[in-house]
Structure formats: C-alpha cells, structure tokens
DSSP file (Angstrom, degrees, kcal/mol; ACC not computed):
  #  RESIDUE AA STRUCTURE BP1 BP2  ACC     N-H-->O    O-->H-N    N-H-->O    O-->H-N    TCO  KAPPA ALPHA  PHI   PSI    X-CA   Y-CA   Z-CA
    1    1 A M              0   0    0      0, 0.0     0, 0.0     0, 0.0     0, 0.0   0.000 360.0 360.0 360.0 137.6  -16.4  -30.0    0.0
    2    2 A E        -     0   0    0      1,-0.1     3,-0.1   129,-0.0   129,-0.1  -0.638 360.0-108.3 -83.2 135.5  -14.5  -26.7    0.5
    3    3 A P        -     0   0    0      0, 0.0     2,-0.2     0, 0.0    -1,-0.1  -0.222  42.5 -95.1 -61.9 155.3  -13.0  -26.0    4.0
    4    4 A K        -     0   0    0      1,-0.1     2,-0.3   124,-0.1     0, 0.0  -0.443  34.4-127.8 -76.1 140.7  -14.6  -23.4    6.1
    5    5 A R        -     0   0    0     -2,-0.2     2,-0.3    -3,-0.1   123,-0.1  -0.633  24.0-165.0 -84.7 144.8  -13.3  -19.8    6.0
    6    6 A T        -     0   0    0    121,-0.4     2,-0.2    -2,-0.3     0, 0.0  -0.959  25.0-105.9-129.6 151.2  -12.5  -18.0    9.3
    7    7 A L        -     0   0    0     -2,-0.3   119,-0.2   119,-0.1   118,-0.1  -0.497  25.9-168.3 -73.2 142.1  -11.9  -14.4   10.1
    8    8 A Q    >>  +     0   0    0    117,-3.0     4,-1.7    -2,-0.2     3,-0.6  -0.625  15.5 166.4-130.3  71.7   -8.3  -13.4   10.7
    9    9 A P  H 3> S+     0   0    0      0, 0.0     4,-2.3     0, 0.0     5,-0.2   0.852  76.0  56.5 -62.7 -34.0   -8.4   -9.9   12.2
   10   10 A H  H 3> S+     0   0    0      1,-0.2     4,-2.1     2,-0.2     5,-0.2   0.878 106.9  49.4 -62.3 -35.9   -4.7  -10.0   13.4
   11   11 A A  H <> S+     0   0    0     -3,-0.6     4,-2.2   113,-0.2    -1,-0.2   0.861 109.4  52.5 -70.3 -35.6   -3.6  -10.8    9.8
   12   12 A A  H  X S+     0   0    0     -4,-1.7     4,-1.5   112,-0.3    -2,-0.2   0.911 110.1  47.6 -67.0 -42.4   -5.7   -7.8    8.5
   13   13 A V  H  X S+     0   0    0     -4,-2.3     4,-2.2     1,-0.2    -2,-0.2   0.924 113.1  47.6 -65.4 -43.4   -4.1   -5.4   10.9
   14   14 A L  H  X S+     0   0    0     -4,-2.1     4,-2.4     1,-0.2     7,-0.4   0.862 108.2  56.6 -66.2 -34.5   -0.6   -6.6   10.1
   15   15 A A  H  < S+     0   0    0     -4,-2.2    -1,-0.2     6,-0.2    -2,-0.2   0.837 111.3  43.5 -65.3 -31.8   -1.4   -6.4    6.4
   16   16 A W  H  < S+     0   0    0     -4,-1.5    -2,-0.2    -3,-0.2    -1,-0.2   0.870 113.1  50.3 -79.1 -37.0   -2.3   -2.7    6.8
   17   17 A V  H  < S+     0   0    0     -4,-2.2    56,-0.3     1,-0.3    -2,-0.2   0.930 133.9   6.3 -68.4 -44.9    0.7   -1.9    9.1
   18   18 A L  S >< S-     0   0    0     -4,-2.4     3,-2.7    -5,-0.2     4,-0.5  -0.892  88.7-120.9-139.3 104.8    3.2   -3.4    6.7
   19   19 A P  T 3  S+     0   0    0      0, 0.0    -4,-0.1     0, 0.0    -3,-0.1  -0.202  98.9  19.8 -53.5 125.3    1.9   -4.7    3.3
   20   20 A G  T 3> S+     0   0    0     -5,-0.2     4,-1.6    15,-0.1    -5,-0.1   0.041  97.0  98.0 105.3 -23.6    2.6   -8.4    2.9
   21   21 A L  H <> S+     0   0    0     -3,-2.7     4,-2.3    -7,-0.4    -6,-0.2   0.868  78.1  56.7 -68.0 -36.5    3.0   -9.0    6.6
   22   22 A G  H  > S+     0   0    0     -4,-0.5     4,-1.3     1,-0.2    -1,-0.2   0.898 109.9  44.1 -61.2 -41.0   -0.5  -10.3    7.1
   23   23 A H  H  4>S+     0   0    0      2,-0.2     5,-2.6     1,-0.2     4,-0.4   0.812 109.2  57.9 -73.9 -30.8   -0.1  -13.0    4.4
   24   24 A W  H ><5S+     0   0    0     -4,-1.6     3,-1.3     1,-0.2    -2,-0.2   0.937 106.8  48.6 -63.2 -45.9    3.4  -13.9    5.9
   25   25 A V  H 3<5S+     0   0    0     -4,-2.3    -1,-0.2     1,-0.3    -2,-0.2   0.844 107.0  55.9 -63.9 -33.4    1.7  -14.6    9.2
   26   26 A L  T 3<5S-     0   0    0     -4,-1.3    -1,-0.3    -5,-0.2    -2,-0.2   0.555 122.2-107.6 -77.1  -5.1   -0.9  -16.7    7.5
   27   27 A G  T < 5S+     0   0    0     -3,-1.3     2,-1.3    -4,-0.4     3,-0.2   0.525  83.1 126.5  95.0   6.1    1.9  -18.9    6.0
   28   28 A Q     >< +     0   0    0     -5,-2.6     4,-2.3     1,-0.2     5,-0.1  -0.589  26.6 162.2 -95.8  72.0    1.5  -17.5    2.4
   29   29 A R  H  >  +     0   0    0     -2,-1.3     4,-2.2     1,-0.2    -1,-0.2   0.855  68.4  48.4 -67.3 -40.3    5.1  -16.5    2.0
   30   30 A V  H  > S+     0   0    0     -3,-0.2     4,-2.2     2,-0.2    -1,-0.2   0.940 114.2  47.1 -65.3 -46.0    5.3  -16.2   -1.8
   31   31 A R  H  > S+     0   0    0      1,-0.2     4,-2.5     2,-0.2    -2,-0.2   0.898 110.7  53.4 -61.0 -41.7    2.2  -14.1   -1.9
   32   32 A A  H  X S+     0   0    0     -4,-2.3     4,-2.5     1,-0.2    -1,-0.2   0.899 108.9  48.3 -61.7 -42.0    3.5  -12.0    1.0
   33   33 A A  H  X S+     0   0    0     -4,-2.2     4,-2.4     1,-0.2    -1,-0.2   0.892 112.3  49.1 -67.0 -39.0    6.8  -11.3   -0.9
   34   34 A R  H  X S+     0   0    0     -4,-2.2     4,-2.3     2,-0.2    -2,-0.2   0.897 112.1  48.7 -66.2 -40.4    4.9  -10.4   -4.1
   35   35 A I  H  X S+     0   0    0     -4,-2.5     4,-2.6     2,-0.2     5,-0.2   0.946 112.9  47.0 -63.8 -50.0    2.6   -8.1   -2.2
   36   36 A A  H  X S+     0   0    0     -4,-2.5     4,-2.4     1,-0.2    -2,-0.2   0.917 113.9  47.6 -61.7 -44.2    5.5   -6.3   -0.4
   37   37 A A  H  X S+     0   0    0     -4,-2.4     4,-2.1     2,-0.2    -1,-0.2   0.913 112.7  48.6 -65.5 -42.2    7.4   -5.9   -3.6
   38   38 A G  H  X S+     0   0    0     -4,-2.3     4,-2.2     2,-0.2    -2,-0.2   0.905 114.0  46.0 -62.9 -43.3    4.4   -4.6   -5.6
   39   39 A M  H  X S+     0   0    0     -4,-2.6     4,-2.9     2,-0.2     5,-0.3   0.904 111.0  52.5 -68.2 -40.3    3.6   -2.1   -2.8
   40   40 A A  H  X S+     0   0    0     -4,-2.4     4,-2.7    -5,-0.2     5,-0.4   0.914 109.8  48.9 -60.8 -42.7    7.2   -1.0   -2.5
   41   41 A V  H  X S+     0   0    0     -4,-2.1     4,-2.3     2,-0.2    -1,-0.2   0.930 114.5  45.0 -63.4 -45.8    7.4   -0.3   -6.3
   42   42 A L  H  X S+     0   0    0     -4,-2.2     4,-2.3     2,-0.2    -2,-0.2   0.933 118.1  42.3 -63.3 -46.6    4.2    1.7   -6.3
   43   43 A M  H  X S+     0   0    0     -4,-2.9     4,-2.2     2,-0.2    -2,-0.2   0.912 117.6  44.3 -71.4 -42.6    5.0    3.7   -3.2
   44   44 A L  H  X S+     0   0    0     -4,-2.7     4,-2.9    -5,-0.3     5,-0.3   0.909 114.4  51.1 -66.6 -41.5    8.6    4.4   -4.0
   45   45 A G  H  X S+     0   0    0     -4,-2.3     4,-2.4    -5,-0.4     5,-0.3   0.917 110.2  49.2 -62.2 -41.9    7.7    5.2   -7.6
   46   46 A G  H  X S+     0   0    0     -4,-2.3     4,-2.6     1,-0.2     5,-0.5   0.906 114.1  45.5 -64.5 -42.1    5.0    7.7   -6.4
   47   47 A L  H  X S+     0   0    0     -4,-2.2     4,-1.6     3,-0.2    -2,-0.2   0.901 115.0  47.0 -69.8 -39.0    7.5    9.4   -4.0
   48   48 A L  H  < S+     0   0    0     -4,-2.9    -2,-0.2    -5,-0.2    -1,-0.2   0.886 120.1  39.0 -70.6 -36.7   10.3    9.5   -6.6
   49   49 A I  H  < S+     0   0    0     -4,-2.4    -2,-0.2    -5,-0.3    -3,-0.2   0.962 132.9  20.8 -77.1 -52.3    8.0   10.9   -9.4
   50   50 A G  H  < S-     0   0    0     -4,-2.6    48,-0.6    -5,-0.3     3,-0.3   0.628  98.0-139.0 -97.7 -14.1    5.8   13.3   -7.3
   51   51 A G    ><  -     0   0    0     -4,-1.6     3,-1.9    -5,-0.5     4,-0.2  -0.163  46.7 -51.0  81.6 179.1    7.9   14.0   -4.2
   52   52 A V  G >  S+     0   0    0     44,-0.3     3,-1.5     1,-0.3    -1,-0.2   0.759 128.9  71.2 -62.3 -26.3    6.9   14.2   -0.7
   53   53 A D  G 3  S+     0   0    0     43,-0.4    -1,-0.3    -3,-0.3    -2,-0.1   0.553  75.8  83.2 -69.2  -8.0    4.1   16.7   -1.7
   54   54 A S  G <  S+     0   0    0     -3,-1.9     2,-0.7     1,-0.2    -1,-0.3   0.752  86.7  58.8 -68.0 -22.1    2.3   13.8   -3.3
   55   55 A V    <   +     0   0    0     -3,-1.5     2,-0.4    -4,-0.2    -1,-0.2  -0.933  68.9 155.5-108.4 111.4    0.8   13.0    0.1
   56   56 A D     >  -     0   0    0     -2,-0.7     4,-1.5     4,-0.3     8,-0.3  -0.887  24.3-174.8-142.8 104.6   -1.1   16.1    1.4
   57   57 A S  T  4 S+     0   0    0     -2,-0.4    -1,-0.1     1,-0.2     8,-0.1   0.702  86.4  48.8 -73.8 -18.4   -3.9   15.7    3.9
   58   58 A E  T  4 S+     0   0    0      2,-0.1     3,-0.3     1,-0.1    -1,-0.2   0.911 123.2  23.1 -86.3 -46.5   -4.8   19.3    3.8
   59   59 A N  T  4 S+     0   0    0      1,-0.2     2,-0.3     2,-0.1     3,-0.1   0.775 129.3  40.1 -94.7 -28.0   -5.1   20.1    0.1
   60   60 A D     X  +     0   0    0     -4,-1.5     4,-2.5     1,-0.2    -4,-0.3  -0.520  67.7 157.9-120.0  61.7   -5.7   16.6   -1.4
   61   61 A R  H  > S+     0   0    0     -3,-0.3     4,-1.9    -2,-0.3    -1,-0.2   0.894  72.9  45.8 -59.3 -46.9   -8.2   15.2    1.2
   62   62 A L  H  > S+     0   0    0      1,-0.2     4,-1.9     2,-0.2    -1,-0.2   0.910 113.9  48.6 -66.4 -41.5   -9.8   12.5   -1.0
   63   63 A W  H  > S+     0   0    0      1,-0.2     4,-2.7     2,-0.2    -1,-0.2   0.901 109.2  54.9 -60.2 -40.8   -6.5   11.3   -2.4
   64   64 A F  H  X S+     0   0    0     -4,-2.5     4,-1.7    -8,-0.3    -2,-0.2   0.883 105.0  52.4 -61.6 -39.4   -5.2   11.2    1.2
   65   65 A I  H  < S+     0   0    0     -4,-1.9     4,-0.4     2,-0.2    -1,-0.2   0.925 111.4  46.4 -63.3 -44.8   -8.0    8.9    2.2
   66   66 A A  H >< S+     0   0    0     -4,-1.9     3,-1.2     1,-0.2    -2,-0.2   0.905 111.7  52.1 -62.7 -40.8   -7.2    6.6   -0.6
   67   67 A Q  H >< S+     0   0    0     -4,-2.7     3,-2.2     1,-0.2    -1,-0.2   0.776  93.0  73.5 -67.6 -26.3   -3.5    6.7    0.2
   68   68 A M  G >< S+     0   0    0     -4,-1.7     3,-1.6     1,-0.3    -1,-0.2   0.689  78.7  76.0 -64.9 -16.8   -4.1    5.8    3.8
   69   69 A G  G <  S+     0   0    0     -3,-1.2    -1,-0.3    -4,-0.4    -2,-0.2   0.713  83.4  67.9 -63.1 -19.3   -4.9    2.2    2.7
   70   70 A A  G <  S-     0   0    0     -3,-2.2     3,-0.3     1,-0.3    -1,-0.3   0.530 109.7-114.9 -82.1  -4.6   -1.2    1.8    2.3
   71   71 A G    X>  -     0   0    0     -3,-1.6     3,-1.5     1,-0.2     4,-0.5  -0.514  47.9 -35.8 110.8-175.3   -0.6    2.0    6.0
   72   72 A P  H 3> S+     0   0    0      0, 0.0     4,-1.7     0, 0.0     3,-0.3   0.658 116.7  77.2 -65.4 -17.3    1.1    4.2    8.7
   73   73 A L  H 3> S+     0   0    0     -3,-0.3     4,-2.3   -56,-0.3     5,-0.2   0.853  90.5  56.8 -60.0 -34.7    4.0    5.0    6.3
   74   74 A V  H <> S+     0   0    0     -3,-1.5     4,-2.6     1,-0.2    -1,-0.2   0.874 103.0  53.5 -64.2 -37.5    1.6    7.4    4.6
   75   75 A L  H  X S+     0   0    0     -4,-0.5     4,-2.3    -3,-0.3    -1,-0.2   0.891 108.8  49.6 -64.3 -39.0    1.0    9.2    7.9
   76   76 A A  H  X S+     0   0    0     -4,-1.7     4,-2.4     2,-0.2    -2,-0.2   0.913 111.1  48.7 -64.2 -44.1    4.8    9.6    8.2
   77   77 A I  H  X S+     0   0    0     -4,-2.3     4,-2.2     2,-0.2    -2,-0.2   0.911 112.2  48.8 -61.7 -43.3    5.1   11.0    4.7
   78   78 A D  H  X S+     0   0    0     -4,-2.6     4,-3.2     2,-0.2     5,-0.3   0.906 109.8  52.0 -64.4 -39.8    2.3   13.4    5.3
   79   79 A A  H  X S+     0   0    0     -4,-2.3     4,-2.7     1,-0.2     5,-0.4   0.907 109.4  49.9 -63.3 -40.2    3.9   14.6    8.6
   80   80 A A  H  X>S+     0   0    0     -4,-2.4     4,-1.7     2,-0.2     5,-1.1   0.896 114.1  46.1 -62.8 -38.6    7.2   15.2    6.8
   81   81 A N  I  <>S+     0   0    0     -4,-2.2     5,-2.9     3,-0.2     6,-0.3   0.942 116.7  42.4 -68.3 -47.5    5.3   17.2    4.2
   82   82 A Q  I  <5S+     0   0    0     -4,-3.2    -2,-0.2     3,-0.2    -3,-0.2   0.913 126.1  31.2 -68.5 -44.0    3.2   19.2    6.6
   83   83 A S  I  <5S+     0   0    0     -4,-2.7    -1,-0.2    -5,-0.3    -3,-0.2   0.762 131.5  31.2 -87.8 -24.3    6.0   20.0    9.1
   84   84 A G  I  X5S+     0   0    0     -4,-1.7     4,-0.5    -5,-0.4    -3,-0.2   0.909 128.3  23.7 -95.2 -69.8    8.9   20.1    6.7
   85   85 A V  I >4<S+     0   0    0     -5,-1.1     3,-1.2     1,-0.2    -3,-0.2   0.920 123.6  48.8 -69.1 -46.9    8.0   21.3    3.3
   86   86 A K  T 34<S+     0   0    0     -5,-2.9    -1,-0.2     1,-0.3    -4,-0.1   0.718 106.0  58.9 -71.4 -19.7    4.8   23.3    4.1
   87   87 A S  T 34 S+     0   0    0     -6,-0.3    -1,-0.3    -3,-0.2    -2,-0.2   0.632  89.2  92.4 -84.0 -11.3    6.6   25.1    7.0
   88   88 A L  S << S-     0   0    0     -3,-1.2     2,-0.1    -4,-0.5    -3,-0.0  -0.267  91.9 -87.6 -73.2 164.9    9.3   26.5    4.7
   89   89 A A    >>  -     0   0    0      1,-0.1     4,-2.2    -2,-0.0     3,-0.6  -0.384  43.4-106.5 -68.2 154.4    9.0   29.9    3.0
   90   90 A V  H 3> S+     0   0    0      1,-0.3     4,-1.1     2,-0.2    -1,-0.1   0.857 119.9  52.5 -51.9 -41.9    7.1   29.9   -0.3
   91   91 A E  H 34 S+     0   0    0      1,-0.2     4,-0.4     2,-0.2    -1,-0.3   0.862 111.1  46.5 -65.1 -34.9   10.4   30.4   -2.3
   92   92 A E  H X4 S+     0   0    0     -3,-0.6     3,-0.8     1,-0.2     4,-0.5   0.807 104.2  63.0 -76.8 -29.6   12.0   27.5   -0.6
   93   93 A Q  H >X S+     0   0    0     -4,-2.2     4,-1.6     1,-0.2     3,-1.5   0.840  89.3  70.0 -62.5 -32.2    9.0   25.2   -1.1
   94   94 A R  T 3< S+     0   0    0     -4,-1.1    -1,-0.2     1,-0.3    -2,-0.2   0.839  95.2  52.4 -56.4 -37.0    9.4   25.5   -4.8
   95   95 A S  T <4 S+     0   0    0     -3,-0.8    -1,-0.3    -4,-0.4    -2,-0.2   0.660 114.5  43.1 -77.0 -14.8   12.5   23.4   -4.8
   96   96 A W  T <4 S+     0   0    0     -3,-1.5   -43,-0.4    -4,-0.5     2,-0.3   0.606 102.7  76.8-101.1 -17.8   10.8   20.6   -2.8
   97   97 A R     <  -     0   0    0     -4,-1.6     2,-0.3    -3,-0.1   -46,-0.1  -0.722  67.0-140.5-104.1 146.7    7.5   20.4   -4.6
   98   98 A S        -     0   0    0    -48,-0.6     2,-0.3    -2,-0.3   -48,-0.1  -0.727  23.6-148.3 -95.3 152.6    6.6   18.9   -7.8
   99   99 A L    >   -     0   0    0     -2,-0.3     3,-1.1     4,-0.1     4,-0.5  -0.837  44.3 -14.0-122.8 157.2    4.2   20.8  -10.1
  100  100 A G  T 3> S-     0   0    0     -2,-0.3     4,-1.6     1,-0.2     3,-0.3  -0.248 121.5  -3.6  64.2-134.6    1.5   19.9  -12.6
  101  101 A H  H 3> S+     0   0    0      1,-0.2     4,-2.4     2,-0.2    -1,-0.2   0.787 127.3  62.5 -70.0 -29.3    1.3   16.5  -14.1
  102  102 A V  H <> S+     0   0    0     -3,-1.1     4,-2.0     1,-0.2    -1,-0.2   0.913 105.7  46.4 -64.2 -41.5    4.3   15.1  -12.3
  103  103 A N  H  > S+     0   0    0     -4,-0.5     4,-2.5    -3,-0.3    -1,-0.2   0.900 111.7  52.6 -64.3 -40.6    2.6   15.7   -8.9
  104  104 A S  H  X S+     0   0    0     -4,-1.6     4,-2.3     1,-0.2    -2,-0.2   0.875 107.8  50.2 -64.7 -37.0   -0.5   14.2  -10.2
  105  105 A V  H  X S+     0   0    0     -4,-2.4     4,-2.5     2,-0.2    -1,-0.2   0.921 111.5  47.7 -66.2 -44.3    1.2   11.0  -11.3
  106  106 A G  H  X S+     0   0    0     -4,-2.0     4,-2.0     2,-0.2    -2,-0.2   0.894 112.6  49.5 -63.9 -38.7    3.0   10.6   -8.0
  107  107 A T  H  X S+     0   0    0     -4,-2.5     4,-2.5     2,-0.2    -2,-0.2   0.912 110.8  50.8 -62.4 -43.5   -0.4   11.2   -6.2
  108  108 A L  H  X S+     0   0    0     -4,-2.3     4,-2.8     2,-0.2     5,-0.2   0.921 108.4  51.1 -60.8 -47.4   -2.0    8.6   -8.4
  109  109 A Y  H  X S+     0   0    0     -4,-2.5     4,-2.1     1,-0.2    -1,-0.2   0.925 113.8  44.1 -56.9 -47.1    0.7    6.0   -7.7
  110  110 A L  H  X S+     0   0    0     -4,-2.0     4,-1.9     2,-0.2    -1,-0.2   0.848 112.5  52.4 -71.1 -33.8    0.4    6.4   -4.0
  111  111 A G  H  X S+     0   0    0     -4,-2.5     4,-2.3     2,-0.2    -2,-0.2   0.914 110.1  48.6 -63.9 -43.2   -3.4    6.4   -4.2
  112  112 A L  H  X S+     0   0    0     -4,-2.8     4,-2.6     1,-0.2     5,-0.2   0.868 108.1  54.6 -63.1 -38.6   -3.3    3.2   -6.2
  113  113 A A  H  X S+     0   0    0     -4,-2.1     4,-2.3    -5,-0.2    -1,-0.2   0.926 110.0  47.1 -61.3 -43.6   -1.0    1.7   -3.6
  114  114 A G  H  X S+     0   0    0     -4,-1.9     4,-1.7     2,-0.2    -2,-0.2   0.903 113.3  46.9 -65.4 -41.3   -3.5    2.5   -0.9
  115  115 A L  H  X S+     0   0    0     -4,-2.3     4,-1.3     2,-0.2    -1,-0.2   0.881 112.9  49.5 -70.0 -38.0   -6.5    1.1   -2.8
  116  116 A M  H  X S+     0   0    0     -4,-2.6     4,-2.0     1,-0.2     3,-0.2   0.914 110.4  50.0 -65.1 -41.9   -4.6   -2.1   -3.7
  117  117 A N  H  X S+     0   0    0     -4,-2.3     4,-2.8    -5,-0.2    -1,-0.2   0.849 103.5  60.3 -66.6 -32.1   -3.5   -2.6   -0.1
  118  118 A A  H  X S+     0   0    0     -4,-1.7     4,-1.8     2,-0.2    -1,-0.2   0.896 107.0  46.5 -60.8 -38.7   -7.1   -2.1    1.0
  119  119 A V  H  X S+     0   0    0     -4,-1.3     4,-2.1    -3,-0.2    -2,-0.2   0.908 111.5  51.7 -67.3 -42.5   -8.0   -5.1   -1.1
  120  120 A V  H  X S+     0   0    0     -4,-2.0     4,-2.2     1,-0.2    -2,-0.2   0.882 108.0  51.9 -59.4 -41.7   -5.0   -7.1    0.3
  121  121 A V  H  X S+     0   0    0     -4,-2.8     4,-1.9     2,-0.2    -1,-0.2   0.904 109.6  48.9 -64.8 -41.0   -6.2   -6.3    3.9
  122  122 A L  H  X S+     0   0    0     -4,-1.8     4,-1.7     1,-0.2    -2,-0.2   0.877 111.0  50.8 -66.9 -35.6   -9.7   -7.6    3.1
  123  123 A E  H  < S+     0   0    0     -4,-2.1    -2,-0.2     1,-0.2    -1,-0.2   0.861 111.0  48.2 -68.6 -35.0   -8.2  -10.7    1.6
  124  124 A A  H  < S+     0   0    0     -4,-2.2  -112,-0.3     1,-0.2  -113,-0.2   0.816 109.3  54.4 -72.7 -30.0   -6.0  -11.2    4.8
  125  125 A L  H  < S+     0   0    0     -4,-1.9  -117,-3.0     1,-0.3    -2,-0.2   0.895 126.1  20.1 -68.8 -39.1   -9.1  -10.7    7.0
  126  126 A Y  S  < S-     0   0    0     -4,-1.7    -1,-0.3  -119,-0.2  -119,-0.1  -0.575  88.9-173.0-131.3  67.5  -11.1  -13.4    5.3
  127  127 A P        -     0   0    0      0, 0.0  -121,-0.4     0, 0.0    -3,-0.1  -0.242  27.2-116.1 -72.2 151.2   -8.6  -15.6    3.5
  128  128 A R        -     0   0    0     -5,-0.1     3,-0.1  -123,-0.1  -124,-0.1  -0.705  39.1-112.4 -80.3 130.1   -9.5  -18.4    1.2
  129  129 A P        -     0   0    0      0, 0.0     2,-0.1     0, 0.0    -1,-0.1  -0.290  37.8 -94.5 -64.1 149.6   -8.4  -21.7    2.6
  130  130 A E        -     0   0    0      1,-0.0     2,-0.4    -3,-0.0     0, 0.0  -0.412  41.9-153.1 -63.7 134.0   -5.6  -23.6    0.8
  131  131 A R        -     0   0    0     -2,-0.1     2,-0.4    -3,-0.1  -129,-0.0  -0.859  16.2-118.2-107.9 145.5   -7.0  -26.1   -1.6
  132  132 A R        -     0   0    0     -2,-0.4     2,-0.2     1,-0.1     3,-0.0  -0.665  32.4-118.7 -79.6 136.2   -5.2  -29.2   -2.7
  133  133 A R        -     0   0    0     -2,-0.4     2,-0.3     1,-0.1    -1,-0.1  -0.484  26.5-116.5 -72.0 141.5   -4.5  -29.2   -6.4
  134  134 A R        -     0   0    0     -2,-0.2     2,-0.5     1,-0.1    -1,-0.1  -0.592  32.3-113.9 -75.0 139.8   -6.0  -32.1   -8.3
  135  135 A R        -     0   0    0     -2,-0.3     2,-0.2     4,-0.0    -1,-0.1  -0.626  31.9-157.0 -78.5 124.0   -3.4  -34.3   -9.8
  136  136 A R    >   -     0   0    0     -2,-0.5     3,-2.0     1,-0.1     2,-0.2  -0.631  32.7 -90.3 -94.9 158.3   -3.5  -34.2  -13.5
  137  137 A S  T 3  S+     0   0    0      1,-0.3     3,-0.1    -2,-0.2    -1,-0.1  -0.522 118.1  29.8 -64.3 132.1   -2.1  -36.9  -15.7
  138  138 A G  T 3  S+     0   0    0      1,-0.4    -1,-0.3    -2,-0.2     2,-0.2   0.177  90.4 124.0  99.0 -14.5    1.5  -36.1  -16.3
  139  139 A D    <   -     0   0    0     -3,-2.0    -1,-0.4     2,-0.0     2,-0.3  -0.512  50.9-144.9 -75.1 145.4    2.0  -34.3  -13.0
  140  140 A R              0   0    0     -2,-0.2    -4,-0.1    -3,-0.1    -1,-0.0  -0.781 360.0 360.0-107.4 155.8    4.8  -35.7  -10.8
  141  141 A E              0   0    0     -2,-0.3    -1,-0.1    -6,-0.0    -2,-0.0   0.448 360.0 360.0 -88.8 360.0    4.8  -35.8   -7.0
C-alpha cells in the first residue's frame, strides 16, 4: 500500500521564492540541488544571451507571465529593465538592449525557466511520498 500524500503549502511557497528550496525543506536534498542548478543555468543563460530586456512586463506581457513562475527574481530583473534601461534616452538604450533573435532566445530561456519552476512548485505542493526500493537480487545493503 502506498503512503498517503499530504499538501505542503510552505514547501510550494519556498519553491517559488527560491527554486530548489521547497524540496530542500522536504528533505530531498539531491533533487533540490539539481533543481537549483537547472534553474540557475536557464536564468543566467537567458540573461547573458538576451540581456535585461528579455524580461519586459510592458511589451511582452504573456512572456512575463510565464517568466513569473521563476520567482521574485524576475520582478527584480523587470524593475531593473523598466527603471534602468527603459528610462534612458533611445540612443543609450541601444547599447543595453538585444535585438532580433538574440532577444527572443533570452526571452524563451527565461520563459522556460518560469514554466519549469511552476511544475516544480506543484510537485513541492503535493509531493510523492518516499518509497522504499525493492531489493533486487545482487543488491547490497
């Protein structure tokens, strides 16, 4: 018989605030480290490829909603974009913004990070209980 599942709302909130933290609190340390590393690669990659302009709540509203799954860091990046880059003169903005496909790739990376973290948050909210592995012949204790 499989153990009963229980809701873990605190783990879900922590998983959204900092990807991997929810699973860390649940005791799933290896999974938490893998989640944190994967999200860091996607988010840093998106920012390095597309720049700060890859997160734009005014011009790319649907992408921003997807990116929000990655947590409050996206809000900070958007604030830096809106108050920093967008407040500059048009000539100065050109040196801070990426154009064309490069911006799209950065936006896509950050959107994928948000959508993946949304799945991670749901998994932390309703985690599968740990199962004991069946011992196979040849396994050692």
